[in-house]
Backbone as CSV, one residue per row, in Angstrom:
resi,resn,N_x,N_y,N_z,CA_x,CA_y,CA_z,C_x,C_y,C_z
1,MET,-1.853,-6.471,-23.584,-1.350,-6.288,-22.241,-1.813,-7.450,-21.336
2,MET,-0.901,-7.890,-20.470,-1.211,-9.027,-19.633,-2.252,-8.621,-18.584
3,LYS,-3.037,-9.611,-18.168,-4.065,-9.378,-17.137,-3.448,-9.794,-15.789
4,LEU,-3.428,-8.879,-14.866,-2.851,-9.175,-13.545,-3.888,-9.795,-12.616
5,ASP,-4.260,-11.047,-12.942,-5.276,-11.778,-12.205,-4.641,-12.919,-11.405
6,ALA,-5.474,-13.750,-10.825,-4.986,-14.832,-9.998,-4.057,-15.786,-10.818
7,ARG,-4.378,-16.025,-12.059,-3.583,-16.899,-12.897,-2.164,-16.298,-13.080
8,TYR,-2.133,-14.996,-13.307,-0.827,-14.317,-13.492,0.039,-14.490,-12.227
9,TRP,-0.548,-14.177,-11.072,0.270,-14.237,-9.842,0.622,-15.671,-9.484
10,GLN,-0.245,-16.635,-9.794,0.079,-18.013,-9.541,1.274,-18.405,-10.388
11,SER,1.318,-17.927,-11.647,2.467,-18.311,-12.503,3.741,-17.677,-11.970
12,ARG,3.693,-16.485,-11.396,4.887,-15.869,-10.814,5.421,-16.703,-9.684
13,TYR,4.501,-17.263,-8.812,4.982,-18.100,-7.740,5.522,-19.456,-8.305
14,GLN,4.887,-19.964,-9.327,5.338,-21.243,-9.899,6.745,-21.069,-10.484
15,GLU,7.049,-19.893,-11.077,8.362,-19.632,-11.640,9.364,-19.252,-10.591
16,GLY,8.939,-18.990,-9.378,9.816,-18.497,-8.326,10.251,-17.073,-8.580
17,ASN,9.468,-16.351,-9.375,9.748,-14.982,-9.750,9.034,-14.029,-8.802
18,THR,9.573,-13.919,-7.570,8.936,-13.154,-6.531,9.963,-12.141,-5.881
19,PRO,10.501,-11.237,-6.664,11.500,-10.318,-6.121,11.001,-9.383,-5.034
20,TRP,9.704,-9.238,-4.902,9.151,-8.427,-3.812,9.282,-9.060,-2.454
21,ASP,9.461,-10.383,-2.431,9.554,-11.097,-1.153,10.948,-10.993,-0.583
22,ILE,11.074,-10.297,0.550,12.388,-10.148,1.191,12.726,-11.286,2.125
23,GLY,11.781,-12.185,2.399,12.086,-13.382,3.214,11.858,-13.213,4.682
24,TYR,11.461,-12.032,5.118,11.222,-11.774,6.538,10.351,-10.511,6.620
25,PRO,9.812,-10.223,7.801,8.950,-9.041,7.952,9.767,-7.740,7.733
26,ALA,9.166,-6.791,7.049,9.825,-5.507,6.802,10.122,-4.812,8.147
27,PRO,11.351,-4.354,8.368,11.674,-3.735,9.674,10.780,-2.510,10.008
28,ALA,10.426,-1.673,9.032,9.570,-0.555,9.325,8.173,-0.991,9.786
29,LEU,7.683,-2.061,9.236,6.395,-2.581,9.675,6.474,-3.144,11.106
30,LEU,7.540,-3.877,11.361,7.729,-4.394,12.746,7.753,-3.265,13.766
31,ARG,8.441,-2.208,13.420,8.520,-1.071,14.358,7.047,-0.475,14.550
32,TYR,6.306,-0.404,13.495,4.927,0.063,13.623,4.080,-0.872,14.478
33,PHE,4.213,-2.208,14.211,3.432,-3.184,14.959,3.753,-3.132,16.446
34,GLU,5.032,-2.961,16.733,5.467,-3.000,18.147,4.881,-1.863,18.975
35,GLN,4.523,-0.750,18.336,3.911,0.365,19.096,2.400,0.309,19.151
36,LEU,1.787,-0.674,18.560,0.337,-0.797,18.655,-0.063,-1.203,20.071
37,PRO,-0.998,-0.448,20.703,-1.304,-0.683,22.100,-2.267,-1.889,22.324
38,ASP,-3.037,-2.191,21.350,-4.106,-3.235,21.573,-3.848,-4.458,20.641
39,ARG,-3.504,-5.558,21.221,-3.236,-6.744,20.398,-4.512,-7.500,19.991
40,ARG,-5.670,-6.991,20.403,-6.924,-7.632,20.037,-7.512,-7.088,18.761
41,ILE,-6.883,-6.113,18.145,-7.433,-5.504,16.954,-7.459,-6.502,15.786
42,SER,-8.371,-6.310,14.851,-8.449,-7.142,13.652,-7.593,-6.520,12.555
43,ILE,-6.701,-7.324,11.987,-5.735,-6.845,11.044,-5.878,-7.659,9.724
44,LEU,-5.839,-6.957,8.596,-5.873,-7.573,7.297,-4.597,-7.221,6.556
45,ILE,-3.956,-8.223,5.928,-2.821,-7.998,5.070,-3.234,-8.486,3.667
46,PRO,-3.598,-7.552,2.797,-3.991,-7.960,1.412,-2.729,-8.211,0.543
47,GLY,-2.878,-9.172,-0.393,-1.747,-9.482,-1.217,-0.559,-9.940,-0.372
48,ALA,-0.841,-10.773,0.593,0.122,-11.082,1.642,1.321,-11.936,1.209
49,GLY,1.213,-12.552,0.029,2.326,-13.366,-0.452,2.613,-14.479,0.540
50,PHE,3.869,-14.604,0.926,4.281,-15.650,1.838,3.962,-15.274,3.322
51,GLY,3.405,-14.136,3.600,2.858,-13.771,4.857,3.814,-13.592,6.009
52,HIS,5.028,-13.076,5.728,5.994,-12.949,6.838,5.462,-12.000,7.972
53,GLU,4.817,-10.887,7.603,4.306,-9.977,8.603,3.165,-10.648,9.372
54,ALA,2.322,-11.367,8.663,1.156,-12.024,9.354,1.695,-13.065,10.354
55,ALA,2.674,-13.841,9.990,3.220,-14.833,10.906,3.788,-14.190,12.163
56,TRP,4.537,-13.077,11.960,5.108,-12.352,13.089,3.980,-11.829,14.004
57,LEU,2.979,-11.209,13.384,1.882,-10.653,14.209,1.222,-11.734,15.043
58,HIS,0.888,-12.868,14.437,0.196,-13.929,15.130,1.073,-14.485,16.254
59,ARG,2.375,-14.681,15.984,3.286,-15.153,17.012,3.418,-14.181,18.169
60,ASN,3.213,-12.919,17.897,3.363,-11.909,18.935,2.069,-11.408,19.526
61,GLY,1.052,-12.238,19.491,-0.192,-11.967,20.217,-1.292,-11.264,19.449
62,PHE,-1.019,-10.889,18.177,-2.054,-10.316,17.353,-2.842,-11.423,16.667
63,THR,-3.674,-12.113,17.429,-4.287,-13.335,16.953,-5.472,-13.106,16.013
64,HIS,-5.877,-11.867,15.853,-6.976,-11.548,14.912,-6.402,-10.993,13.616
65,THR,-5.420,-11.688,13.084,-4.767,-11.265,11.846,-5.248,-12.163,10.702
66,TRP,-5.638,-11.549,9.589,-6.061,-12.248,8.387,-5.106,-11.954,7.252
67,ILE,-4.883,-12.928,6.428,-4.178,-12.656,5.172,-5.137,-12.913,4.007
68,CYS,-4.947,-12.139,2.957,-5.712,-12.309,1.723,-4.709,-12.400,0.595
69,GLU,-4.764,-13.469,-0.132,-3.839,-13.702,-1.242,-4.591,-14.578,-2.252
70,TRP,-4.446,-14.275,-3.538,-5.215,-15.120,-4.469,-4.328,-16.100,-5.287
71,ALA,-3.054,-16.172,-4.968,-2.194,-17.207,-5.575,-2.172,-18.433,-4.664
72,PRO,-2.788,-19.543,-5.043,-2.836,-20.688,-4.182,-1.458,-21.188,-3.739
73,LEU,-0.429,-21.085,-4.591,0.879,-21.520,-4.172,1.424,-20.721,-2.988
74,ALA,1.166,-19.444,-2.970,1.618,-18.616,-1.843,0.893,-19.054,-0.603
75,ILE,-0.414,-19.315,-0.698,-1.236,-19.750,0.429,-0.740,-21.104,0.943
76,GLU,-0.457,-22.038,0.028,0.026,-23.356,0.391,1.327,-23.257,1.161
77,ALA,2.254,-22.402,0.651,3.527,-22.202,1.329,3.355,-21.608,2.721
78,PHE,2.440,-20.685,2.850,2.180,-20.074,4.147,1.637,-21.098,5.132
79,ARG,0.668,-21.902,4.690,0.083,-22.930,5.558,1.141,-23.930,5.993
80,SER,1.994,-24.302,5.045,3.062,-25.259,5.348,4.043,-24.703,6.376
81,GLN,4.412,-23.454,6.212,5.407,-22.836,7.125,4.798,-22.454,8.480
82,HIS,3.498,-22.221,8.512,2.857,-21.751,9.723,1.547,-22.547,10.001
83,PRO,1.729,-23.806,10.354,0.541,-24.695,10.555,-0.340,-24.292,11.680
84,HIS,0.126,-23.470,12.625,-0.700,-23.049,13.742,-1.488,-21.794,13.471
85,PHE,-1.279,-21.159,12.335,-2.077,-19.985,11.995,-3.515,-20.407,11.662
86,PRO,-4.510,-19.806,12.239,-5.895,-20.254,12.024,-6.304,-20.316,10.556
87,ALA,-6.753,-21.455,10.127,-7.099,-21.674,8.711,-8.197,-20.734,8.242
88,GLU,-9.123,-20.383,9.154,-10.247,-19.513,8.750,-9.791,-18.038,8.556
89,GLN,-8.565,-17.762,8.948,-8.024,-16.417,8.748,-7.085,-16.325,7.580
90,ILE,-7.071,-17.372,6.758,-6.293,-17.413,5.541,-7.294,-17.350,4.370
91,LEU,-7.329,-16.270,3.686,-8.326,-16.038,2.646,-7.656,-16.111,1.303
92,CYS,-7.992,-17.157,0.523,-7.476,-17.271,-0.829,-8.574,-16.739,-1.760
93,GLN,-8.541,-15.424,-1.966,-9.563,-14.789,-2.793,-9.096,-13.423,-3.200
94,ASP,-9.910,-12.787,-4.014,-9.678,-11.463,-4.543,-9.969,-10.438,-3.455
95,PHE,-9.016,-9.583,-3.164,-9.198,-8.523,-2.171,-10.471,-7.709,-2.366
96,PHE,-10.803,-7.485,-3.599,-11.948,-6.606,-3.921,-13.291,-7.294,-3.635
97,THR,-13.267,-8.564,-3.228,-14.501,-9.250,-2.868,-14.700,-9.323,-1.356
98,LEU,-13.743,-8.827,-0.579,-13.864,-8.870,0.870,-14.910,-7.898,1.395
99,SER,-15.484,-8.220,2.536,-16.477,-7.302,3.105,-16.370,-7.173,4.626
100,ALA,-15.626,-8.006,5.322,-15.528,-7.932,6.758,-14.815,-6.639,7.189
101,PRO,-15.210,-6.059,8.357,-14.519,-4.854,8.783,-13.206,-5.181,9.521
102,TYR,-12.236,-4.304,9.426,-10.923,-4.485,10.061,-10.516,-3.183,10.750
103,ASP,-9.721,-3.305,11.809,-9.160,-2.149,12.486,-7.957,-1.618,11.786
104,LEU,-7.179,-2.515,11.164,-5.910,-2.125,10.537,-5.746,-2.941,9.234
105,ILE,-5.439,-2.215,8.169,-5.055,-2.849,6.916,-3.611,-2.505,6.691
106,VAL,-2.790,-3.537,6.432,-1.343,-3.403,6.267,-1.002,-3.405,4.764
107,GLU,-0.368,-2.354,4.327,0.074,-2.289,2.940,1.565,-2.650,2.851
108,GLN,1.853,-3.711,2.087,3.228,-4.156,1.904,3.347,-4.717,0.508
109,THR,3.707,-3.882,-0.440,3.910,-4.201,-1.887,2.627,-4.592,-2.635
110,PHE,1.470,-4.464,-2.002,0.222,-4.804,-2.712,-0.182,-3.726,-3.704
111,LEU,-0.111,-2.458,-3.270,-0.506,-1.410,-4.202,0.376,-1.395,-5.442
112,SER,1.650,-1.734,-5.292,2.566,-1.722,-6.414,2.260,-2.850,-7.395
113,ALA,1.401,-3.797,-6.997,1.059,-4.913,-7.850,-0.249,-4.644,-8.625
114,ILE,-0.869,-3.523,-8.330,-2.154,-3.169,-8.946,-1.922,-2.150,-10.066
115,GLU,-2.568,-2.426,-11.245,-2.453,-1.474,-12.289,-2.841,-0.082,-11.823
116,PRO,-2.116,0.959,-12.203,-2.427,2.323,-11.720,-3.872,2.722,-11.974
117,GLU,-4.507,2.264,-13.006,-5.907,2.632,-13.269,-6.864,2.010,-12.248
118,ASN,-6.376,1.022,-11.494,-7.221,0.378,-10.472,-6.922,0.847,-9.062
119,ARG,-6.015,1.770,-8.917,-5.624,2.253,-7.579,-6.766,2.952,-6.844
120,ASP,-7.572,3.663,-7.585,-8.692,4.304,-6.916,-9.627,3.283,-6.282
121,ALA,-9.902,2.191,-6.986,-10.725,1.140,-6.432,-10.069,0.520,-5.191
122,TYR,-8.746,0.428,-5.174,-8.022,-0.113,-4.019,-8.239,0.787,-2.814
123,ALA,-8.020,2.114,-3.010,-8.174,3.046,-1.913,-9.608,3.029,-1.381
124,GLN,-10.567,2.999,-2.280,-12.002,2.954,-1.884,-12.299,1.661,-1.137
125,GLN,-11.772,0.544,-1.555,-12.025,-0.725,-0.914,-11.405,-0.713,0.508
126,CYS,-10.196,-0.175,0.613,-9.538,-0.104,1.923,-10.454,0.691,2.856
127,ARG,-10.932,1.816,2.399,-11.803,2.659,3.257,-13.049,1.895,3.660
128,GLN,-13.675,1.178,2.733,-14.889,0.443,3.030,-14.651,-0.702,4.024
129,LEU,-13.451,-1.265,4.021,-13.161,-2.386,4.915,-12.745,-1.961,6.325
130,LEU,-12.415,-0.706,6.467,-11.967,-0.227,7.803,-13.120,0.233,8.672
131,VAL,-12.995,-0.085,9.976,-13.933,0.453,10.923,-13.716,1.967,11.008
132,LYS,-14.652,2.655,11.685,-14.613,4.126,11.728,-13.306,4.668,12.245
133,GLU,-12.709,4.014,13.216,-11.430,4.488,13.795,-10.233,3.691,13.259
134,GLY,-10.443,3.064,12.121,-9.375,2.162,11.554,-8.253,2.933,10.945
135,VAL,-7.227,2.148,10.530,-6.020,2.720,9.937,-5.549,1.854,8.792
136,LEU,-5.158,2.510,7.716,-4.391,1.863,6.615,-2.966,2.298,6.813
137,ALA,-2.067,1.328,6.968,-0.674,1.693,7.222,0.249,0.748,6.490
138,GLY,1.368,1.309,6.022,2.358,0.457,5.374,3.290,1.224,4.513
139,LEU,3.970,0.457,3.627,5.038,0.981,2.786,4.620,1.116,1.359
140,LEU,5.070,2.193,0.747,4.813,2.448,-0.683,6.152,2.829,-1.339
141,PHE,6.329,2.409,-2.600,7.506,2.837,-3.348,7.389,4.356,-3.594
142,ALA,8.451,5.080,-3.353,8.386,6.562,-3.431,8.907,7.080,-4.788
143,HIS,8.842,6.269,-5.811,9.331,6.695,-7.107,8.665,5.851,-8.191
144,PRO,8.577,6.397,-9.391,8.064,5.585,-10.515,9.170,4.671,-10.990
145,PHE,8.780,3.619,-11.669,9.737,2.677,-12.234,9.887,2.914,-13.731
146,ASP,11.090,2.729,-14.251,11.355,2.922,-15.685,10.728,1.804,-16.527
147,ALA,10.808,0.574,-16.010,10.297,-0.577,-16.745,8.788,-0.724,-16.562
148,PRO,8.118,-1.327,-17.513,6.657,-1.588,-17.294,6.484,-2.483,-16.091
149,GLY,5.401,-2.287,-15.358,5.126,-3.073,-14.172,4.346,-4.326,-14.417
150,PRO,4.098,-5.092,-13.387,4.419,-4.745,-12.022,5.913,-4.968,-11.695
151,PRO,6.425,-4.290,-10.697,5.735,-3.341,-9.821,5.519,-1.999,-10.475
152,PHE,4.502,-1.319,-9.930,4.166,0.055,-10.361,4.515,0.984,-9.201
153,GLY,5.309,1.979,-9.470,5.676,2.929,-8.431,4.769,4.124,-8.426
154,GLY,5.222,5.173,-7.823,4.419,6.366,-7.754,5.194,7.462,-6.970
155,THR,4.577,8.620,-6.905,5.188,9.725,-6.139,4.324,10.059,-4.924
156,GLN,4.959,10.806,-4.029,4.197,11.201,-2.831,2.979,11.993,-3.188
157,GLU,3.097,12.858,-4.182,1.949,13.694,-4.622,0.805,12.855,-5.145
158,GLU,1.198,11.827,-5.958,0.133,10.928,-6.488,-0.584,10.166,-5.391
159,TYR,0.209,9.659,-4.435,-0.395,8.923,-3.329,-1.273,9.833,-2.446
160,GLN,-0.790,11.046,-2.222,-1.545,12.036,-1.425,-2.918,12.270,-2.045
161,GLN,-2.915,12.519,-3.373,-4.197,12.755,-4.069,-5.115,11.511,-4.021
162,LEU,-4.529,10.336,-4.194,-5.286,9.089,-4.216,-5.989,8.874,-2.860
163,PHE,-5.215,8.861,-1.819,-5.765,8.503,-0.510,-6.624,9.618,0.116
164,SER,-6.362,10.860,-0.242,-7.128,11.978,0.270,-8.572,11.935,-0.227
165,ARG,-8.836,11.214,-1.284,-10.219,11.105,-1.754,-11.057,10.321,-0.791
166,TYR,-10.459,9.424,-0.023,-11.233,8.514,0.779,-10.921,8.569,2.272
167,PHE,-9.819,9.210,2.616,-9.375,9.288,4.028,-9.226,10.741,4.438
168,SER,-9.657,11.026,5.686,-9.595,12.419,6.144,-8.202,12.808,6.571
169,THR,-7.415,11.852,7.044,-6.035,12.132,7.437,-5.109,11.212,6.713
170,VAL,-4.136,11.758,5.968,-3.150,10.955,5.239,-1.786,11.472,5.552
171,SER,-0.913,10.591,6.041,0.466,10.944,6.302,1.368,10.076,5.433
172,LEU,2.270,10.712,4.742,3.282,9.986,3.900,4.646,10.525,4.286
173,GLN,5.398,9.751,4.999,6.722,10.156,5.465,7.805,9.289,4.863
174,PRO,8.971,9.854,4.570,10.060,9.026,4.115,10.349,7.966,5.129
175,CYS,10.513,6.755,4.631,10.734,5.581,5.509,12.245,5.572,5.903
176,THR,12.479,5.520,7.231,13.851,5.510,7.696,14.365,4.121,8.041
177,GLN,13.520,3.097,7.874,13.926,1.745,8.183,13.754,0.811,7.035
178,SER,13.954,1.266,5.829,13.835,0.428,4.653,14.977,-0.567,4.604
179,ILE,14.734,-1.698,3.941,15.840,-2.613,3.708,16.827,-1.965,2.726
180,GLY,18.049,-2.410,2.654,19.087,-1.795,1.856,18.711,-1.409,0.422
181,PRO,18.201,-2.350,-0.403,17.876,-1.985,-1.761,16.765,-0.964,-1.895
182,ARG,15.966,-0.775,-0.885,14.845,0.190,-0.949,15.115,1.473,-0.156
183,ALA,16.325,1.589,0.438,16.613,2.765,1.269,16.482,4.041,0.426
184,GLY,15.748,4.992,1.030,15.536,6.268,0.354,14.509,6.198,-0.756
185,ARG,13.877,5.042,-0.922,12.943,4.839,-2.045,11.564,4.383,-1.560
186,GLU,11.281,4.559,-0.267,9.990,4.163,0.262,9.385,5.281,1.103
187,LEU,8.060,5.271,1.151,7.289,6.144,2.063,6.520,5.243,3.050
188,PHE,6.376,5.775,4.261,5.493,5.089,5.218,4.155,5.801,5.247
189,LEU,3.106,5.092,4.910,1.762,5.606,4.826,0.966,5.302,6.093
190,THR,0.272,6.294,6.617,-0.843,6.059,7.538,-1.991,6.904,7.087
191,ALA,-3.134,6.236,6.939,-4.347,6.964,6.480,-5.509,6.534,7.369
192,ARG,-6.296,7.531,7.799,-7.437,7.304,8.715,-8.694,7.889,8.074
193,PRO,-9.800,7.189,8.248,-11.078,7.679,7.712,-11.485,9.033,8.289
């Protein structure tokens, strides 16, 4: 079985094999961001890829936004496209090595890139990285996939069990603003410690 490490993801970017990248911020996430009352919050986007959401956030006054991505090619592309994004807020490293606290962690196709046996570690790490009043929010695939992953899908019940281990409040709602190919196939997650 292949190891889904930095080398694997770097090769996917080298091959241009990035079907998860829609080329712009996900509409459901933009709607969520637009209702956030405080633009001074610290935001982390793990597995940010080309960072479309991060670029939008920074452009719209959320200047304490960090991206974490361990494929150098994705980081280089982001830096090239967004030269005004603060370099110190671009983290080319493993998400599981982070330790800084954040107010909001944005989930956008990152969980689907993690082997299912490592999902518990992901949920635990998100909880550890969030401040007491923090939020984990974002999109999850609402169905399993027939082909071997990545991506790895899941069900609402599986996600509920996973996140309820570490978060006191977990909401998983059908996403009403998915892009066409994902319509009816995504959940919007909000989880609070």
